[in-house]
N, C-alpha and C positions, 0 to 999 in steps of 0.2 A: 386539269390533271397533269402534274409534273411527271414527265416520262421521257425516256431516250428516244429521239427521232428515229434512230436506226432500228430500234426495237419496234417502234410503231410501223415502220415500213414492212418489217417481216410479218407483223400481225396482219397488216393489210393484204400482203401477198397471200397469206394462208387463207384468209376469208375469200379473196378473189378466186383462188383455185377452187374452193368449196362451192362458191356460187356459180362458177362457170361449169362445174361438173353436173349441176342439176339440169339445166336445159340440154347439156350435151348428152347425158344419159337418157333423157326423154326423147330427143330427136334421133338419137342413134338407133333406138329400138326399131322403128319402122324401116330405117335404111338397111339394117342387118337382117330383118325378118325373112325376106325371101331366100337369103342364103342359109339361114338357120333351118328353114323349112326343107331345104334339100339335104342337109346333113343329119338332122336329128329327127327322131320319131315323135310325132305329135299331130293332133287334129287341128282344125281351124280354130276351135275355141281356145285350145292351149296356145296357139300362135298369137291370138288376140291378147291373151293375158301377159305376153312379154311387155307390152306397153301399158296395159291397164293395171297390172299388179304394181308396177313402180309408181304410176301416177296416183292411183287410189291410196296406196299406203303412205305416200309422201304428203299428198294434199290433205287427207283427212286427219293428219296428226300434227300439222303445223302449229295450231294453237296450243295443243298439249305440249309440244316440244318447247315452245316459247315460255309457257308457264313453268315447266321443269327447269329451264335455264335460269329463270329468276329465283326459283325456290332452292335449287340444289347447287347452283354454280354454273356460270356461263361457259367457262373453260372446260369443265367436266363434261357438259352435254355436247359441246363441240368436239371434244376429243373422242367421246364414245361414238359419235356419228362418224368420225373419220376412221376409227378402228374398224367398225362394222362395215363401212363402205369399202375399205381396203380389202378386208377378208372376203366379203361377198363378191367383189369385182374380180378378185384373183381366182375364186372358185368357179365362176361362170364359164370360162372357156373349157373347163373340164366336164361340164354337164353332159350326161349321157342321153338325155331326152329333153324335149321342150318343157315337160312338166317339171323336171328338176330345175331348169332355168327359171321357170315361173316362180318356184318356191324361193329361189335365191333373190329374185327381184323384189320380193316383199320386204325383207330386212334392208335391202339396199335403199328402198324408198323411205323406210323409217329412218335410216341413217341420214339420208339427204335432208329430211325435215329437221333432225337434231342439229346437223352441221349448219344448215342455213339459218335457223332461228338463233342458235347459239352464236354463230358468227356475227350476225347483224347486231345482236345484243352487245357483243364485245366491242364492236366498232362504235356503238353509241356511248360506251364508257370511255373509250380511248381518245375520242376526238370531241371537240366542242365548237360551237358557233359556226362560222363560215367554213372552217376546216371540215367539220362534220358534213355540211351541205355538199362540199366538193367530193368528199369520200363517198357519200351515198350516190352522187351522180356517177362516180366510177363504177359502183356496183350495178347501177341501172344499165350502163353501157356494157358491162360484163354479161348481164343477162341477155341483152339484145344481141351481143356477139355470139353467145352460146346458141341462141335460136337461129341466127342467120348462118353461122358457119358450122354448127354441129353436124348437119347432114354431109357437108363437104369433108370435114375432118374424118367422119366415119367412112365416107366413100374412099378417101385416100388410103386409109388403113386397110379397108377391105380389098381394094384393088391391088395394093402392094403386097399384102400378107393374107389375111382372111378375116372373117367376121369376129373371130376370137380376139384379134388384135385390138378391137374396139374396147373390149372389157379389160384387157391388159393395160391399155392406155389410161382407162379410168382408175385402175389400180395404182399406177404411177402418180397420177394427180393427187389421189387421196393420201398416198404415203408421204409425198412431199408436204402436203398441208398438215398432216399429223406431226411430222418432225418439227415443222415451224411452230405448231401449236405448243408442243412440249417444251421447246427451247425459248420461246419468245413471249408467250401469253401469260398474263397474270389472271387469277380467278377472282370473280366477284359475284355477288348475289344481291337480291333485293330483300332487306330485312322485313319489309312490309308486304311481301308477296302474299296475295290472297289464295294462291293455288288455282286449281282448275275444277270446273264442273265435270268430274269424271263420269258421272252417270250420263250427262248430256252428251259428252264427247263419245262415249262408248256406243250409245244408242244411235247417234248421228252416223258413226262409222258403219254400224250394222245396217242401217237403212241404205246407205250408199252402196255397200258391198252387195247386199241382196239384189238391189235394182240392177247394178252393173252385171252381176252374175246372170240374172235372168235375161238381160238383153243379149249377152254373148252366147248363151246356150240356146236361146229360142230358135235361131235359124236351123239348127240341126235337130234339136230335141222336139221342136214343134211349139207353136205359140199356145196351143191348148193342152200341152203335155202337163201331167201332174207336177213335175219339177218346175216348169216355167210358172204355172199358176201359183204354186206354193211360194216361190221366191217373190213374185210380185205382191202376193198377199202379206207375206212377212214384212216386206219393205213398207207397205201401206200401214200395217199395224205399228211398226217401229216409228213411222212418221207421227202417228197420233200420240203414241207414248212420249215421243220426244217433245211435242208441243205441251203436253200435260206437265212433264218434268220441268221444262224451262219456265213455265208459269209459276212453279212452286218453290224452286230452289232460291237461296239467298243471292248467290252470285252465278247467274245463268251463263252458259256458253254463248247463247244468243238472246239478246233482249228483244223479244218479239214486239214490244210496244213501239219500236221504231218504225214498224210497218204501218203505223197510223199516219205517217208523213208521206203524202203522195209522191213528193219529189224523191224521197229516199227509195221508194219502190221503183221510180223511174231510173235511178242510178243502177239498180240491180239488172235492168234490162240491157245495159251496155255490155257487161261480160257475157250475158246470155247470147247477144248478137255476135260478139267476138268468138264465142265458142263454136258457132255454126258457120261462120264465114272464114275463120282462121285456124283455130286449134284443131278441128277435125281434119282440115286439109293438110296440116303438118304430118298427120298419120297416113291419110289416104293417098296423097300424091306420091310419096316415095314407093308405096306398095304398087301403085299403078306403073310408075316409071320403070322400076326394076323388075317386079314380078310379072306384069302383064306385057309391057312394051319392050322388055329385055334390054333396057339400058344398063350400063355399068353403074356401080354405086357412086363412082366419081362423077359421071355424067348427071346422075340424079341430084347429087349434092350441088353441082353448079347451077342447075335449074332452081333449086330451093333457095339459093342466094337471091335470085330475082324476087322470090316470094317474100323473104323475111328481111332482106337488106335494109328496107326503109326503117325498121325499128331502131337502127343505129343513129338516125339523125332527125327523122320527122317529128318525134316527140318534143324535141327542142323547139322546132318551128311552131308546132301546135300550141305549146305553152305560151309563147310570145303572142300568138294571134288571139288568145283569150282576152287580151287588153282591148280588143276592138270588136270581137264577135262573141255573142253569148255562147258560153261553153256547151250548152245543150244543142244549139244549132250546129256548132262546129263538130261535135261528136256525131250528131245525126248525119251530117253531110259526109263525114268520113265513112260511115257504114254504108251509105247509099253508093259511094264510089266503089266500095267492095262488091256490092250487088251488081253494079255495072260490069266490073271485071269478071264476075262469075257468069254473067249473061253471055259475054263474048267468048269466055273460055268454053262454054257449052258448045260453041260452034266450031271449035278447033278439032279436026278429025283425029282419032286415035293414031298414034305413030308420028304425028307432026310436032316436032320440037323446035321449030324455027321461031322467027320473030313474033309471030302471032301468039304463040304459047308464052313466050317470055314476057311480052308486053302485058298480057292479061294477068299473068302471075304477079308482075310488078304493080299493076293497078290494084289488085286485091290487097296486097301487102301494104301499099301506100295508104289505101283507105282505112284499114284497121289500125295503122300506126298513128293516125290522127287522134282518136280517143284513147289509145293504149296508155299514154302517160297522164291522161287527165282524169281517169276514173277514180283513182284513189282519193285525190283531193275533193272531187265532187261528193264522195261518200260522206265526208265530214263537213262539207259546206252547206248541206241541206238539212242539217239537224242542229238542235241546240248544242252549244259548245261543250257543255258538261257531258254530253253523250257521244262525243267524238271518238273516244277510244273504243267503245262498244260498236259504234257504227262501222269503223274500219275493220273490226274483228268480224262482224257479220258479213261485210262485203267480201273479205278475204275468204271466208269459209264458203260462201255461195259461189264465188268466182271459181274456186277449185272444183266445187260440186258440179257446176255447169259444164266445165271442161270434161270432167270424168264421165258424167252421164252422156254428154254429147258424143264423145268418142265411141262409147258402147252403142248408143242409139244409131249412129250413122253407119257403123259396121254392120249392124243387123239390117238396116234399111237397104244398104247396097246389096247384101246377100239376098234380100227379099226381091229386089228388082231383077237381079241376075236370074234367080230361080223362076220368076214369072216369064222372063224372056226365053230361057232354056225350056221351060215347060210347054212352050208353043211348038216345040219340035216333036213330031209324032214318035211314039214307041219308046219313050224314055221312062225309066222307073222313077216315080216321084221322090222316093227316099234318096236314091242316088243323085237326083237333081239337087235336092236340098243340101246334101253333103258337099257336092261339087261346087255349088254356088257359094257356100261358106268358105271353101278353100280358095276360090277365085277372089273373093272379097279380101282375103288375107294375103293375097299375092302368091299363093302356093299353087302355081299352074300345073306342075307335073302330077301332084297328088290329085288335083281336080280332074285332070284328063284320065287318070287311072279309073275314076268312077264312071266316066262316060266315054268309053273308047270309040263309040260310033259317031260322036260329035266331031265335025271337022274343025280345023283351025279357024277358018273364016266364020263358022257358026258361033263358036264360043267367044271369039273376039267381037263380033257384032253384038252378042248378048251383053258383054261387059260394056261396050261403048254406049249402047242405048241405056243401060242401067246407070252409068255414070252421068249421062245427061239428065236422066230423071232425078238422080240424087242432087245435082246442082239446082234443079228447079225447086226441090224441097228446101234446100239450104237458102236459096234466094227468098223463098216465101217466108220462112221463119225469120230471117234477118230483116226483111222489109217490114214485117209485122211489128217486130220489136223496135225497129227504128222509128216507125210512125208514132208509137207510144212514147218514145224518147222525145220526139219533137213536141208532143202534147204536154208531157209532164215536166220537161226540162228546158223548153225553148227560151225561157226568159231568165234562166239561172246564170249568174256571173260569179267569178271566183275572186277571192281576195288575193291581191298580188303582194304577198310577203315572202319571207325567206323560205317558209315551208313549201311554197309552191314550186320552188326549184327542185326540191326533193320529189314532190308528188309528180312532177312532170315526167319523171322517169319510172314511176310506179314502185318506188322503194319505201314510201311511207307505210304501205301495207305491212311490210315485214317488220318494220320498227314497232308498229303497234301490236302486231301478233306476238312479238317477243316482249311486250310490256314496257317499251322504252318511249319516253316522251322527249322531244327535242328540247 
């Protein structure tokens, strides 16, 4: 494609800004949440939706956004995403309640999906060959940087200004990307675009939403409450309907026949394990550091660099090691390293943020960084070549689904463990214990203490500490079980070392395929 190099640079900067804003907006939510809890009116469930609303709306619509970019124009979809992101981010600091903030996070997540899918599609059109490989490597590094430094950036803004500055910062990033989009991008579309399975996408989103809603509401509403049971039932019905629809439509969102390949099933276990040893801790740890242990947002952000910093360089090393070690073994070993890190983290007493805490956080992050960049290429390596596009689409959809549901499940599980520990204290009202436990799991300590004024500081701190240890045991169990299956199903799988592997090593092939682009 003949084009001005200077214009291409501006296009690349616009997409980098958009891609950086996605992990930044995700990781900034948990960092800002304890401060938001102090300023705005809202319960524990509403606080949980600050993160879940963004992640659910973004993740469940990535495939739809990619299809729309191909059908209606990549620049148009990217620009729409940036406009909506700019407006929503600007309005968030003025939210009068947590519920209002939650509502604004939904279109912000939808905008992120549009900007991300549209931007990746644009880069696939602007660059070719080795240049495209290098560009997608830059995007992979951008995502790693967003995950690693997002909490720190949020911490700096909160420390110097307030939690509102985090969203103003996102506004500026989106606005600059929008200006660059308008002035430097050219539009394109796929004349042969097949469109999207809208029925499948809608039912899939409904299923995820109902399940997530049920998990968030259960700790306070009760696990046997009509609302909770109804949401779980609706989610189950939606799952059955989704399977029926996908078997009948001509161009399904998910080709379920791929699950006949045992190794493909094994690949799906990798993001499942990563969800429970990494993604959930991205949310839980800042809430613990800031809300429970009273660290500043900046101090929490520095600790999170130890946790996520490995994503900036370990995927490169892991990709090169696949020449000598079967990729399934390499990925499984990485997950086991994360389990070891969680085991030793469990023995770090609450309030201790010294070397023991930092080393264990780094070990967990190091372990998960090993398979992090290998999973996308694995998804297409274990199925017939003609099914590669659908395989990566299924992998992407399930990867996001695992993260979304894991965050909701772990939040409820932590609240359950806290409630069980507080319930052992005589004379407490069970409903007050349930509400307070949900507040503590969300990092809203003042609101939790208002529910249980008779509970001493030492008592609720011990209740949280023990609950966190039990949570880590659950996470280790889930991760270990998935990892053992990975060894069994993928232990002998090797990768083809061609040009595409360079892209997959950073986890960006996923987005290319979601947006309908082939190298």
